[in-house]
N, CA and C atoms as an extended XYZ file, in Angstrom:
222
Properties=species:S:1:pos:R:3:atomname:S:1:resname:S:1:resid:I:1 pbc="F F F"
N        -9.530       11.620       10.616 N   MET     1
C        -8.302       10.836       10.560 CA  MET     1
C        -8.267        9.995        9.286 C   MET     1
N        -7.119       10.002        8.621 N   LYS     2
C        -6.947        9.279        7.369 CA  LYS     2
C        -6.799        7.776        7.632 C   LYS     2
N        -7.450        6.920        6.817 N   PRO     3
C        -7.291        5.474        7.029 CA  PRO     3
C        -5.839        5.046        6.807 C   PRO     3
N        -5.409        4.032        7.537 N   GLN     4
C        -4.052        3.485        7.399 CA  GLN     4
C        -4.138        2.225        6.539 C   GLN     4
N        -3.544        2.249        5.363 N   TYR     5
C        -3.570        1.087        4.487 CA  TYR     5
C        -2.231        0.364        4.491 C   TYR     5
N        -2.277       -0.915        4.180 N   SER     6
C        -1.080       -1.752        4.175 CA  SER     6
C        -0.295       -1.587        2.882 C   SER     6
N         1.025       -1.544        3.013 N   ILE     7
C         1.922       -1.611        1.863 CA  ILE     7
C         2.845       -2.790        2.135 C   ILE     7
N         2.721       -3.844        1.339 N   LEU     8
C         3.501       -5.061        1.524 CA  LEU     8
C         4.626       -5.079        0.494 C   LEU     8
N         5.873       -5.196        0.963 N   ILE     9
C         7.030       -5.206        0.067 CA  ILE     9
C         7.760       -6.542        0.212 C   ILE     9
N         7.962       -7.213       -0.915 N   GLN    10
C         8.651       -8.509       -0.921 CA  GLN    10
C         9.718       -8.518       -2.017 C   GLN    10
N        10.847       -9.150       -1.736 N   TRP    11
C        11.894       -9.296       -2.741 CA  TRP    11
C        11.538      -10.451       -3.676 C   TRP    11
N        11.643      -10.216       -4.968 N   SER    12
C        11.385      -11.266       -5.962 CA  SER    12
C        12.711      -11.689       -6.593 C   SER    12
N        13.132      -12.926       -6.294 N   LYS    13
C        14.363      -13.447       -6.916 CA  LYS    13
C        14.170      -13.582       -8.426 C   LYS    13
N        12.955      -13.978       -8.812 N   GLU    14
C        12.649      -14.198      -10.229 CA  GLU    14
C        12.778      -12.903      -11.037 C   GLU    14
N        12.222      -11.811      -10.500 N   ASP    15
C        12.255      -10.527      -11.206 CA  ASP    15
C        13.460       -9.673      -10.815 C   ASP    15
N        14.153      -10.070       -9.743 N   ASN    16
C        15.302       -9.329       -9.231 CA  ASN    16
C        14.939       -7.886       -8.873 C   ASN    16
N        13.790       -7.731       -8.221 N   LYS    17
C        13.336       -6.413       -7.765 CA  LYS    17
C        12.356       -6.585       -6.612 C   LYS    17
N        12.025       -5.494       -5.966 N   TYR    18
C        11.044       -5.506       -4.884 CA  TYR    18
C         9.654       -5.360       -5.484 C   TYR    18
N         8.749       -6.234       -5.072 N   ILE    19
C         7.360       -6.185       -5.518 CA  ILE    19
C         6.526       -5.588       -4.385 C   ILE    19
N         5.703       -4.612       -4.716 N   VAL    20
C         4.877       -3.908       -3.734 CA  VAL    20
C         3.416       -4.248       -3.989 C   VAL    20
N         2.709       -4.691       -2.947 N   SER    21
C         1.276       -4.984       -3.045 CA  SER    21
C         0.512       -4.074       -2.097 C   SER    21
N        -0.674       -3.685       -2.511 N   LEU    22
C        -1.582       -2.880       -1.688 CA  LEU    22
C        -2.830       -3.722       -1.480 C   LEU    22
N        -2.803       -4.658       -0.496 N   PRO    23
C        -3.820       -5.710       -0.390 CA  PRO    23
C        -5.259       -5.236       -0.265 C   PRO    23
N        -5.504       -4.119        0.391 N   GLU    24
C        -6.888       -3.655        0.553 CA  GLU    24
C        -7.536       -3.297       -0.781 C   GLU    24
N        -6.716       -2.964       -1.771 N   PHE    25
C        -7.252       -2.520       -3.057 CA  PHE    25
C        -7.291       -3.628       -4.108 C   PHE    25
N        -7.019       -4.866       -3.700 N   GLY    26
C        -7.172       -6.001       -4.601 CA  GLY    26
C        -5.866       -6.475       -5.219 C   GLY    26
N        -5.928       -7.614       -5.938 N   PRO    27
C        -4.723       -8.268       -6.447 CA  PRO    27
C        -3.987       -7.488       -7.528 C   PRO    27
N        -4.661       -6.556       -8.191 N   TYR    28
C        -4.010       -5.827       -9.278 CA  TYR    28
C        -3.420       -4.494       -8.818 C   TYR    28
N        -3.551       -4.201       -7.524 N   ALA    29
C        -2.994       -2.961       -6.975 CA  ALA    29
C        -1.570       -3.242       -6.523 C   ALA    29
N        -0.640       -3.070       -7.456 N   HIS    30
C         0.749       -3.344       -7.118 CA  HIS    30
C         1.690       -2.523       -7.995 C   HIS    30
N         2.932       -2.467       -7.575 N   THR    31
C         3.990       -1.790       -8.322 CA  THR    31
C         5.292       -2.480       -7.942 C   THR    31
N         6.419       -1.876       -8.269 N   HIS    32
C         7.707       -2.485       -7.925 CA  HIS    32
C         8.771       -1.396       -7.786 C   HIS    32
N         9.952       -1.794       -7.378 N   GLY    33
C        11.087       -0.877       -7.285 CA  GLY    33
C        12.379       -1.662       -7.279 C   GLY    33
N        13.447       -1.041       -7.747 N   ASN    34
C        14.743       -1.708       -7.782 CA  ASN    34
C        15.429       -1.705       -6.421 C   ASN    34
N        15.089       -0.724       -5.589 N   THR    35
C        15.598       -0.688       -4.221 CA  THR    35
C        14.401       -0.653       -3.280 C   THR    35
N        14.649       -0.960       -2.002 N   TYR    36
C        13.562       -0.930       -1.022 CA  TYR    36
C        12.963        0.472       -0.941 C   TYR    36
N        13.817        1.499       -0.926 N   ALA    37
C        13.340        2.882       -0.838 CA  ALA    37
C        12.473        3.244       -2.038 C   ALA    37
N        12.908        2.841       -3.237 N   ASP    38
C        12.109        3.100       -4.445 CA  ASP    38
C        10.768        2.380       -4.381 C   ASP    38
N        10.797        1.132       -3.912 N   ALA    39
C         9.566        0.351       -3.816 CA  ALA    39
C         8.580        1.026       -2.868 C   ALA    39
N         9.063        1.484       -1.715 N   LEU    40
C         8.200        2.151       -0.750 CA  LEU    40
C         7.632        3.446       -1.332 C   LEU    40
N         8.483        4.244       -1.970 N   LYS    41
C         8.038        5.511       -2.580 CA  LYS    41
C         6.985        5.244       -3.660 C   LYS    41
N         7.254        4.255       -4.512 N   ASN    42
C         6.302        3.913       -5.570 CA  ASN    42
C         4.985        3.407       -4.983 C   ASN    42
N         5.067        2.602       -3.925 N   GLY    43
C         3.859        2.107       -3.271 CA  GLY    43
C         3.025        3.237       -2.692 C   GLY    43
N         3.679        4.211       -2.062 N   GLU    44
C         2.963        5.359       -1.488 CA  GLU    44
C         2.304        6.187       -2.588 C   GLU    44
N         2.998        6.361       -3.720 N   GLU    45
C         2.431        7.126       -4.835 CA  GLU    45
C         1.208        6.421       -5.416 C   GLU    45
N         1.307        5.105       -5.606 N   VAL    46
C         0.177        4.337       -6.143 CA  VAL    46
C        -0.996        4.392       -5.171 C   VAL    46
N        -0.722        4.285       -3.881 N   LEU    47
C        -1.774        4.353       -2.868 CA  LEU    47
C        -2.508        5.690       -2.935 C   LEU    47
N        -1.755        6.789       -3.024 N   GLU    48
C        -2.376        8.116       -3.130 CA  GLU    48
C        -3.249        8.212       -4.383 C   GLU    48
N        -2.755        7.685       -5.508 N   LEU    49
C        -3.530        7.721       -6.760 CA  LEU    49
C        -4.800        6.889       -6.650 C   LEU    49
N        -4.706        5.718       -6.016 N   LEU    50
C        -5.888        4.878       -5.835 CA  LEU    50
C        -6.940        5.582       -4.979 C   LEU    50
N        -6.505        6.206       -3.889 N   ILE    51
C        -7.436        6.925       -3.013 CA  ILE    51
C        -8.105        8.063       -3.778 C   ILE    51
N        -7.309        8.835       -4.531 N   GLU    52
C        -7.870        9.939       -5.329 CA  GLU    52
C        -8.877        9.421       -6.349 C   GLU    52
N        -8.550        8.287       -6.995 N   ASP    53
C        -9.432        7.708       -8.007 CA  ASP    53
C       -10.753        7.257       -7.392 C   ASP    53
N       -10.685        6.577       -6.248 N   TYR    54
C       -11.904        6.143       -5.558 CA  TYR    54
C       -12.763        7.350       -5.201 C   TYR    54
N       -12.136        8.396       -4.657 N   GLN    55
C       -12.886        9.581       -4.245 CA  GLN    55
C       -13.492       10.302       -5.442 C   GLN    55
N       -12.744       10.396       -6.555 N   ALA    56
C       -13.244       11.064       -7.757 CA  ALA    56
C       -14.461       10.333       -8.327 C   ALA    56
N       -14.483        9.006       -8.200 N   GLN    57
C       -15.602        8.212       -8.710 CA  GLN    57
C       -16.734        8.086       -7.691 C   GLN    57
N       -16.531        8.631       -6.501 N   GLY    58
C       -17.554        8.543       -5.465 CA  GLY    58
C       -17.693        7.153       -4.872 C   GLY    58
N       -16.671        6.312       -5.057 N   LYS    59
C       -16.701        4.948       -4.518 CA  LYS    59
C       -16.203        4.962       -3.072 C   LYS    59
N       -16.786        4.133       -2.212 N   PRO    60
C       -16.285        4.067       -0.834 CA  PRO    60
C       -14.895        3.433       -0.805 C   PRO    60
N       -14.035        3.964        0.035 N   LEU    61
C       -12.694        3.411        0.178 CA  LEU    61
C       -12.765        2.058        0.881 C   LEU    61
N       -11.858        1.138        0.546 N   PRO    62
C       -11.834       -0.156        1.242 CA  PRO    62
C       -11.556        0.032        2.726 C   PRO    62
N       -12.015       -0.918        3.516 N   GLU    63
C       -11.716       -0.909        4.952 CA  GLU    63
C       -10.267       -1.332        5.149 C   GLU    63
N        -9.529       -0.627        5.978 N   PRO    64
C        -8.148       -1.056        6.246 CA  PRO    64
C        -8.117       -2.435        6.899 C   PRO    64
N        -7.127       -3.244        6.525 N   LEU    65
C        -6.979       -4.586        7.090 CA  LEU    65
C        -6.408       -4.539        8.500 C   LEU    65
N        -5.621       -3.499        8.766 N   THR    66
C        -4.952       -3.406       10.054 CA  THR    66
C        -5.272       -2.082       10.717 C   THR    66
N        -5.220       -2.071       12.018 N   ALA    67
C        -5.444       -0.833       12.774 CA  ALA    67
C        -4.122       -0.372       13.350 C   ALA    67
N        -4.010        0.916       13.536 N   ASN    68
C        -2.820        1.476       14.145 CA  ASN    68
C        -3.030        1.468       15.654 C   ASN    68
N        -2.332        0.570       16.352 N   VAL    69
C        -2.547        0.387       17.783 CA  VAL    69
C        -1.253        0.652       18.524 C   VAL    69
N        -1.332        1.359       19.628 N   SER    70
C        -0.134        1.576       20.448 CA  SER    70
C        -0.376        1.014       21.839 C   SER    70
N         0.685        0.579       22.466 N   PHE    71
C         0.602        0.003       23.804 CA  PHE    71
C         1.456        0.808       24.766 C   PHE    71
N         1.010        0.870       25.984 N   GLN    72
C         1.819        1.494       27.042 CA  GLN    72
C         1.803        0.591       28.251 C   GLN    72
N         2.987        0.217       28.701 N   PHE    73
C         3.092       -0.629       29.889 CA  PHE    73
C         3.329        0.254       31.100 C   PHE    73
N         2.511        0.053       32.141 N   VAL    74
C         2.654        0.874       33.355 CA  VAL    74
C         2.950       -0.012       34.548 C   VAL    74
């Protein structure tokens, strides 16, 4: 199973664009987009590149900050 990493998207009034952070990969792992959809797409692309880079260098991937949890009420 592939690890689930966080993609944090915030609107920046100062830059007038969406800022995307990938917190598990550190403060410099970020990108941006002019629309929410672009920001999400760019974040996913950067995440894939970071994972490929870590694997190519033989570095262990960061631990995900969040777990994918589902609930069922019975």
